[in-house]
C-alpha positions as CSV (number, residue, x, y, z in Angstrom):
1,M,1.4,21.7,11.4
2,R,0.1,18.3,12.3
3,E,-3.3,19.8,13.2
4,A,-3.5,21.5,9.9
5,C,-2.6,18.3,8.0
6,R,-5.2,16.4,10.0
7,D,-7.9,19.0,9.7
8,E,-7.1,19.6,6.0
9,F,-6.8,23.4,6.3
10,S,-4.3,25.6,4.6
11,V,-1.4,27.3,6.5
12,R,0.4,30.5,5.8
13,I,4.1,30.3,6.4
14,A,7.0,32.7,6.4
15,N,10.3,30.9,5.8
16,R,13.8,31.2,4.5
17,D,14.7,29.5,1.2
18,A,18.0,27.7,0.7
19,K,19.7,31.0,-0.2
20,G,18.4,32.7,2.9
21,R,15.7,34.8,1.2
22,R,12.5,35.2,3.1
23,T,9.4,34.0,1.4
24,A,5.7,33.8,2.3
25,R,3.4,31.1,1.1
26,E,0.0,29.6,1.6
27,I,0.3,25.9,1.7
28,L,-2.1,23.0,1.7
29,P,-0.2,20.8,4.1
30,L,-0.2,17.1,3.1
31,G,2.1,15.7,5.7
32,L,5.5,15.7,7.4
33,S,8.4,13.7,6.2
34,Y,12.0,13.1,7.2
35,S,14.8,13.7,4.7
36,P,18.3,12.4,5.5
37,K,19.0,15.9,6.9
38,T,15.8,17.3,8.4
39,L,12.1,17.3,9.0
40,M,10.1,18.4,5.9
41,L,6.6,19.8,5.3
42,V,5.2,18.3,2.1
43,G,2.4,20.4,0.6
44,W,0.7,22.0,-2.3
45,C,1.9,25.6,-2.8
46,V,-1.1,27.8,-3.7
47,L,1.1,30.5,-5.2
48,R,3.2,28.2,-7.4
49,E,0.3,25.7,-8.0
50,A,2.7,22.8,-7.5
51,H,3.9,20.4,-4.9
52,R,6.6,21.7,-2.7
53,T,8.6,20.6,0.3
54,F,9.7,23.0,3.0
55,E,12.4,22.4,5.6
56,V,10.6,22.8,9.0
57,P,13.6,24.4,10.7
58,R,13.5,27.2,8.1
59,I,9.8,28.0,8.8
60,E,9.9,31.2,10.9
61,A,6.1,31.7,11.3
62,L,3.0,29.6,10.7
63,E,-0.6,30.4,11.1
64,R,-3.8,28.6,10.1
65,G,-5.2,29.7,6.8
66,G,-8.8,30.0,5.7
67,R,-8.9,27.3,3.0
68,S,-10.2,23.8,3.5
69,F,-8.9,21.4,1.0
70,R,-11.1,18.5,1.9
71,P,-11.6,16.2,-0.1
72,R,-8.6,17.2,-2.4
73,R,-6.0,15.9,0.0
74,V,-6.1,12.2,-1.1
75,Q,-5.7,13.2,-4.8
76,L,-2.9,15.7,-4.0
77,L,-1.1,13.0,-2.1
78,R,-1.5,10.4,-4.9
79,D,-0.2,13.0,-7.4
80,Y,2.8,13.7,-5.1
81,V,3.7,10.0,-4.8
82,T,3.4,9.6,-8.6
83,L,5.7,12.5,-9.2
84,R,8.3,11.4,-6.7
85,T,8.2,7.8,-7.9
86,A,8.8,8.9,-11.5
87,E,11.7,11.2,-10.3
88,W,13.4,8.3,-8.4
89,K,13.0,6.0,-11.4
90,R,14.6,8.6,-13.6
91,Q,17.5,9.1,-11.2
92,E,18.1,5.4,-11.0
93,E,18.0,5.1,-14.8
94,E,20.5,7.9,-15.2
95,A,22.8,6.4,-12.6
96,R,22.6,3.0,-14.4
97,L,23.5,4.6,-17.7
98,R,26.5,6.4,-16.2
99,S,27.9,3.2,-14.8
């Protein structure tokens, strides 16, 4: 995973979602991140055409794909940070309004 992130190449993964269903995806891996519970793969899902996170322990198979996403990585990361920041601010505002 780290190699794919560094080399800016897609990966194909087989994983189990939160409900235990097996899924297959091609991902443009942007990086690894720790959540409070587990290690996460942050990436752009080619199928969904959206940012997604995947719990690494649920990934059952991983192979290098054939897509290079250089030089898109920087913009994809910026977009992800913008989305997450907006989500955190929204959650903070909702929490403030509830209290």
